[in-house]
N, C-alpha and C positions, 0 to 999 in steps of 0.2 A: 199262377204263371207257369212257366216251363220248368221241366226237370232237365238240368244240363250237367253233363260230365265234362270236366276239364282235365286233360292229361298233358303233362309236361314234366320233363326231368329237372327243371329249374323250380325249386320250391318258391322262390321269390315271384316268378311268373304266375304260378298256380295261386298263390295267396293274393296277388294283385287282381287277377281275373275273378277270383271268388268274391272279393270286395266289390268290384265294379258290377258284376252280374247280380249280386245280392241287393244292390241299390234299386234294381228294378223288380225286386221280390221274386226272383227266380230261385228255385231250390237247386243248390249247387253241390254236386259230388266232385271230389277231387282225387287224383291219382298222380303219383310222382314217377310212375314208370308205365310203359306199355303193358307189361304183364299185369300190374295192379288194375290198370284201366280195363283190360279184357275181363277180369273177374267181376268188376262192377257192371260193365256192359252186359254181361251174361245174366246177372242176378237182379237188376233193377229196371223198372219201366222208365225209359228216358225219351225225351223229345229231341235232344240235340247232344252230339258229342263234339267237343272242340279238342283237337289233338295236334301236338307238335309232330313234325315228321321225323326229325333226327333225334332218336332216343337210343340208349345203349342196349336194352334187352329186346323188346318188341318195338319195331319202329312204326311210325304212323301209317306207312303204306300197308304194312301187314295188318294193322288194326282196321284200316278202311276195308280191306278185303274180307276180314273176318266179320265185321259189322254188316257188310252187304249180304253175307251168307246167313247170319243169325237173325238179323232184323232188317230186311230189305228196304223198308220205308223210312228208316231212321235218317234224320238229317245229320250231316257231318261237315264240320268246318275245319279245314286243314290249315295249319300255320307253320311258317318257316322263316328263317332269316337268310337262307341261301339265295343268292342272286347270280346273274350272269350265266356262265355255262353250267353251273350247278343248280339252276332253278328247277325245283322239284314240284312246285305247286301245280303246274299244268299236268304233271303225271298223276298227282293226287286227284285232280278233277276228272281225269280220264278213268280213274279207278272207281269213281263214284262219289267223291266229295261234293257236297251241295254248294260249297263256297270255299273261298280261300282268304287268308289274312297274312299279310307280310309283317314280320317283326322288324323293328319295333313298331308298335301301333299306338294310337292315341285312345283314350277312353271312348271318344265318339266313334272312331273307326270300329272298335270292338262291338259297341252297342249297335251300330248300323249293320254290321255283318251278322250279328245274332238275330236282329229283327228281320233281315232279309231271309235268312234260313228258316226262321219260324213262320214267316209269311208264306214261303214256298210250301211248308207242311200244311198250313191251313188251306191253301188253294187245292192241293192234291187231295185232301180229305173231302172237300166240297165236291170235287169231281167224282170221287168214288162213291159218294152218298146217293 
């Protein structure tokens, strides 16, 4: 299955997502900060990065920009709980996120979002072959 990096400053969210994604036999790497996520992103082959937007050290928008420079074809799923005038997910999408996920999310919503991003990856690989 896919190699997925989950980055969120909430340890509880990271652990929950790791359990859910492992159910589908994905290999899951985790980071509890944007800085730790950058290190894993740079040193591991990955299929998908799932990142929170609002984190204290390196935020998700910075991480998306860095990922686009380092690994342009990498799929990125941005997540946030901010809504209303602070809605940041459209900005993440404009910066290159493949998909977005609003917190809180259900198990099914997470799995659907991951499947959609991975399907996009498979389609783009077929086109380039």
